C-alpha positions in Angstrom: -0.3 -0.4 -0.3 1.3 3.1 -0.8 1.8 5.8 1.3 0.2 9.3 0.8 1.7 11.4 -1.3 3.5 8.5 -2.9 3.2 8.0 -7.0 1.9 4.7 -7.9 2.2 2.8 -11.2 0.2 -0.3 -12.1 -1.1 0.2 -8.3 2.1 -0.3 -6.7 4.4 2.2 -5.4 7.6 3.5 -6.8 9.8 2.8 -3.4 8.8 -1.2 -4.1 11.9 -1.1 -7.0 14.7 0.9 -4.7 16.2 -2.4 -3.8 17.3 -3.9 -7.1 18.1 -0.2 -7.6 20.9 -0.7 -5.0 21.8 -4.0 -6.5 21.8 -2.4 -10.1 24.3 0.2 -9.2 26.8 -1.8 -7.4 26.6 -4.4 -10.1 27.2 -0.8 -12.6 30.1 -0.5 -10.1 31.7 -3.5 -10.6 31.4 -3.7 -14.4 33.4 0.2 -14.3 36.0 -1.7 -12.1 36.0 -4.5 -14.8 36.7 -1.8 -17.7 39.0 -0.2 -16.0 41.3 -3.3 -15.7 40.2 -4.1 -12.1 38.6 -7.6 -13.1 39.1 -9.0 -9.7 37.8 -6.3 -7.9 34.7 -5.9 -10.1 34.0 -9.4 -9.7 34.2 -9.2 -5.9 31.7 -6.2 -6.5 29.7 -8.7 -8.4 29.7 -10.9 -5.7 29.1 -8.6 -3.0 26.3 -7.4 -4.9 25.0 -10.8 -4.8 25.3 -10.6 -1.4 23.2 -7.4 -0.7 20.6 -8.8 -3.2 19.8 -12.3 -0.8 20.0 -10.1 2.1 17.7 -7.6 1.4 15.2 -10.7 -0.3 16.0 -12.2 3.6 14.7 -9.0 5.1 12.1 -7.6 2.9 8.9 -9.1 3.2 7.5 -10.1 -0.7 5.8 -7.0 -1.3 8.7 -4.8 -0.8 11.1 -7.1 -2.4 10.3 -5.7 -5.9 12.2 -7.5 -9.1 14.6 -9.4 -6.3 11.7 -11.8 -5.5 11.7 -14.1 -8.1 10.7 -17.8 -7.1 10.2 -18.7 -3.2 12.1 -17.0 -0.6 13.9 -20.1 0.1 14.9 -20.6 -3.1 15.3 -16.8 -4.0 17.8 -17.1 -0.7 19.4 -20.3 -1.5 20.5 -19.1 -5.4 21.9 -16.2 -4.1 23.5 -17.4 -1.6 25.3 -20.5 -4.2 26.5 -17.4 -6.7 27.8 -15.3 -4.1 30.0 -18.1 -3.0 30.5 -18.8 -6.3 31.9 -15.7 -7.7 33.3 -14.6 -4.9 36.0 -18.0 -4.5 36.8 -17.2 -8.7 37.6 -13.9 -8.3 40.2 -14.8 -4.9 41.3 -18.0 -6.2 42.5 -17.5 -10.0 46.3 -16.1 -9.8 48.5 -15.4 -13.0 46.9 -15.6 -16.2 46.1 -13.4 -18.8 44.4 -11.2 -16.0 47.5 -11.1 -13.4 
């Protein structure tokens, strides 16, 4: 339900999209670091974005989670957690190679 003075579109307040916007801003920072040839820092920021998405999904009710709510809460948390762990593991353990 919208607070007085909030603009709505399609019956939902615009604030429902704030959690997703936060994650997108983190991903934008990750892409920027990768384009600056700091791919490891960019990959860590992707992992952090996934962690933040999972935390937001865990604490927000489905009505406030917006586009972070894809499936059920448990499935979303497991997916965000597994992807976060995989990205962070890869980013922090790869040594050498053309990007080293």
